[in-house]
N, C-alpha and C positions, 0 to 999 in steps of 0.2 A: 504494500499500499504506499502511496506517495506521502511524503512528509512535508508539511508547510515550511518553507524556507525561513519564515519570520518567527513563528512561535513553537515550532517543533511538533505541532499537532498533526493529525491526519486530515487530508483533503476529503471533502465529501465528493467532489468530482474535479476533473481537469479537462478542459476542452481546448483543443488547438484553434487559434485564430490567426488571421493574417496569412500572408504569402508563405507557402511551404510550412505552415504552422510553427513559425519561429517565435511566436508569442502563445502564451496559455492563459486562458481565463479560468481562475480557480475559485473555489468556494471553500472557505475555512470556517469552522464553527466559531473560532475565536476572532479571527482577523476579518471576516466577512469576504465579500467578493473583491478580487483584484486581478490585474494582468501582470505576468511575469514572463520575461524573455528566456529563451533557451540559455543564453549566456549567463544570465543571473542565476539560473538553476544550478549551473555547473561551477560557479566561483566559490571560493572560500572567502567569507567577508573579512575585511580588515579587522584586526583585533579590537580596535577602538570602536568600530561599527557594531561588532558582534556583541559587545557589552551593553549596547544601547538599542538593540533590535526591537525591544518591547515598545520603544517610542515610535518606531516606524509602524509596528502593528497597531498602535493607537490611531495614527493618522490614516492608515488604510481603513480600519473599521469605521472611524468617524466619517471618512469620505463615502464609504459604502452606505452608511445609514442615511446620508444626505442625498442618495441617488447617484453619486459619482462612481468612478472607477479609476483607481490609481494604478499607474504602471510602475513596476519595479524593474529597473535596469541594472546591469552589472556595475556600472559606474557608481550608482548609489551605494552599493555594497562594498566596493573596492576603494573609493576615493573618500578620504576623510573630509576634505573641504566640501565636497558635493553634499555629503551627509549632513555636515554642520549647517550648510546654507539651506537645504531643503527640509531638514527634520528638526535639528536642535534649535534652530532660530524660531520655530513656531511651537515648540513643545514645552509644556511645564515640567520643570525638573526638581526644584527645591520643594521642601515639605509645604511651605506656604502656597507656592504655585499649584502643586498637585491638589491641595485642599480646596483652593479656590476653583480649580477646574472641576473637581468633583461636585462641588456645590452648584456651579453653573450648569452642569449637565443634568443633575437631578432636577433643577428648576426647569430646564428646557423640556424634560420629560414629564413634568408634572402638569396635569390638565387644569389644575387650580390649586391654590394654597392649601395644604393639608392632604393632597392626594398622595397615595403611596406609589413609589417606583420600585419595582422588583429588581433584584441584583442577584445574578448567578455568579458567584465568586469563581467557579472553576472556568467559566466561559467569558465573563465580562471584564477580566482585569485589563485587557488592552484599552477598553473604553476609557479607563481612568489613568492611563499612561503608567500602569503599574508593571512590575517585572513578573509577577506571578500572583496567585490567589492569596498567598500569605501577605504580601505587601498591600494588596487591596484591603484585606481584613484589617491591617493596621490603620489604614487611613480612615476606614469606616468607623472604627472604634475611636480613633483620635477626634473625628468630627463630632461623634456622639458625646465624648467626654467633655468637649468644649461647648456643648449645648448648641451646635450648629445643625445637627441631624438628630431626629427622633428615629431610633433604629430598633427594629424588631428582629431579633436573630433567632435562628433555628439551629440548635446546638450541633446536630450532625448532618444537616441537609441544607440544600438550597431550593429556591431562592430566599434571600433575605429581603426585607422590606425597609425602605428609607423614605422618611418625609423631611423636608426642610423645616426646621423650627423657625419661630419668629426671629431668633438670633441669626439664623442662617439667611433668611430674606434680608434682614438689616445689613448683613455683611455684603451681600451682593449689591444692594442699593448704594452702599458707601463706595464700592469699587466703581460705580457708574460716575463718580465725581472725581475721576482721576485728573491730574495735572491742572489744578485750579488756577495756578499762576501763569500757565502757558499763554502766550499771545500768538501761537502758530496754529494754523488751520491747514491740514494736509488734504490735497486733492488727488483722488484716484479717478482717472478717466482715460478714454481712448485717445491716444495721441495721433490724430489724423486730421486731414484737411476738412473733413466733415464736421469736426468739433472745434476747429481752430477759433472761430469767431465766438462760440459759446464760452470758451475760456477768456480770450482777450477782451471781449466786449461785455461779457456777463460776470463770470467768476472772479477774474482778476480785479474788477472794479470794487469788489467787496472790501478790499483793503481800506478804500476811502469811506465806505459806508459803515464798517463795523470796528476798524482799528486792528483787526487780525492781520498778521502776516501770512500771505497765502503761499504754501510750499507745493510746488509741483516738480517732481524729481527730475524730469528731463531738462528743466531750466535752471539747474543748480550745477555748480562746479564741485567735483569731489574726486578723490583718489581711490576710494574703497570699492569693493564689488558692489554693483548696483543693487543686488537683493539685500545685502547687509545694510546699505544706506537707506533703502526704502523702510525696512523695519525700524531702524534707528530714528528716522524722522517721524514715523507714526507714533513711537513711544513718547517722543518729545511733544507732540501736538495735544491741544485742548480737545479737538474734535476732528472728524474726517467728513469731507463731502465726497460721496461716491456717485458719479454719473455713470449709469450702466449702459447709456447709448452704445450700441455696437456689440454689447455683451462680451466684453473681453475677459478671459479667465483671471487675468492679473487684477482687474478692478475688483472682482468678487473676492479674490484672495486677500487683497489689502483691506477691504471692508471687514472681512471675517476676522482677520487678525486684530484689527482695531476693536471689534466687539468682544473678542476674547480677552483683551486688555481692560475691558469696561469703559472704553471711550465711546461717546456718543457718535453715531453715524447718521448723517443726513443723506437720504437716498434721492437721486434725481434721475430722470429719463426723458429724452425727447418724446413728445406725444405719439408720433407715428411709429415708435419702437417699443412702446410700453407693453404690448401684448407678448413680446418675446422674452419678458423678464423671467429669470430662473425661479422655479416654484419655491425654492427656499427662501426668497426675499419678497415674494408677493404679499406676505403678511404685513410687511412694513409700509408705512405711508410715504409713497414716492411723490416727490414734486414732479409734475409733468410740465413741459415748456414747449413753446414753439419758436420763440425768438430769443436771442441772448439778453435783450432787455427784460423779457419776462422772467427768464431764469434768474437774472440778478435781483429783481424785485422780489420774487418769491423766496429766494435764498435769504436775502436780507431780513425779511419778516420772519422766517422760520428761525434764523440765528438769534434774532432779538427775543423771540418768544421762548426758545428753549435752551439757549446757551448764555445769552446776555452779551454785554460789550466786553472787549478785551480788558483783562485786569480785574473784572468783577469777581 
């Protein structure tokens, strides 16, 4: 029986896809569905990567739960810098980060405050970026002891049930108030002629309207790798404006990263493209616009209503 390259568990199935079946779509009980190349199946992971494969399992499982399909290539397993850029940069690693990620996931899966979320420790540890069931148990009990989770455990069986406590909801709300002193607003958007005027005549003008410094990564000078700089600038920002016109994967990624940090995200989309919005974001209130002037006006009003002025 085939063994999952990421978690060591057994595949439920593996189906060759693509030319000459050089890629395989697999279904793993722990990692979910993903695609892996022939070369990746054959390589021995870099020792640094091998010690952190559980973080990749987490990204793969989360991606699958949101309807996506992550591809694992040999470079991701062999090249430390590639792994750091694509996996470590977006994964919680400290005790506090993992605790917050756990609370955020339970909140996401709760249909209402007080609703129970079931957790199968033997199967679900990648969802919480844990190395194994033992580490997941540690974090569940840690959150329970700190009165962030109400936890019902079953001594010898799964699943367990977890509910966010009032303290847990409060902690998540506090995380939404990140970077209160920052005067920077990060822009995630399609860098194309189609959206050139939307930026120059719309979004960029918000510096005068709101006092926030507008950061668009392709218009700044830097020496770092672009992916590292993007994540760094998002971390430094008060909020993110994500215009999904054109529906570029990078825009959705940057917005999701900001949400994971607890930063407010203002979603916008050109009116004639709104029907193509990804289903994961349709629940959010998108500002629709037809002209750069309309985009500027609506963004200014939303920023004043939900963020305030720079320095407030």
